[in-house]
N, C-alpha and C positions, 0 to 999 in steps of 0.2 A: 457467521460471518463474526471476524473477530476483528477488531480495531485497538491496537496499541500507538500509544504516543510513549518515547523513550524522549524524556524531556534534558536529559544529561548530552546525549548527543544529536538532538533535535532531529528526530527520525519517527514519521509515521509510517506504520504497517499495519495494510487492509487485506486482510487471510480472506477469501472466498469459499475456499475450499479445504478439506485434508489430500488432495491428489497430490503425487509426487511431482516437484520441479523437474523439469527436464533443461528448461533455457530460460538465463533473464536477460531480458535485453533495456537496455537504456534509451528509451522511446525519445525522451527531451532531457535536455540538463535538467537535472535533480530527479528524473521520476525513472522509477526501475519497473520495469514488468515482468512477473512471471508465468511462465506458460508452463501445461502438461504436455504427454508425448502428442495430445491429440490439438495442439495448439490452441488450447482454451485457455483462458485468464485463469491463474490460481491465486495470483497476489499483489497487490502495487504498494510499492515503497517510495517514500516520497523524505527526500532528503533537506535540511534546511526549511522541515515544515513551518516555523514560525515565520518565516519568510514568505513561505509560498502558500499559506493558507492563512486565512481569519483568523480560527480561534483553535488552534491542533489539541488543546486540553479541554475541547470540550466538543459534543455529542448529540445531534439531535436526529434519530433516527423518525421515518415517515413510513407508512405502508399504505399504498393508495390503493 
């Protein structure tokens, strides 16, 4: 998994796999979900991340 935050454009991009993206859907305003050819989620893009998340430049990773 890769998480990138573009501070200049205020976009957070979370990539779950390297699969080829077949389709992107705007599920909710400011959230775009990318799907592969088997309709599995490949990535999520959050626009205006500083307004839609608490701390876009900070990541806490937990495994349970």
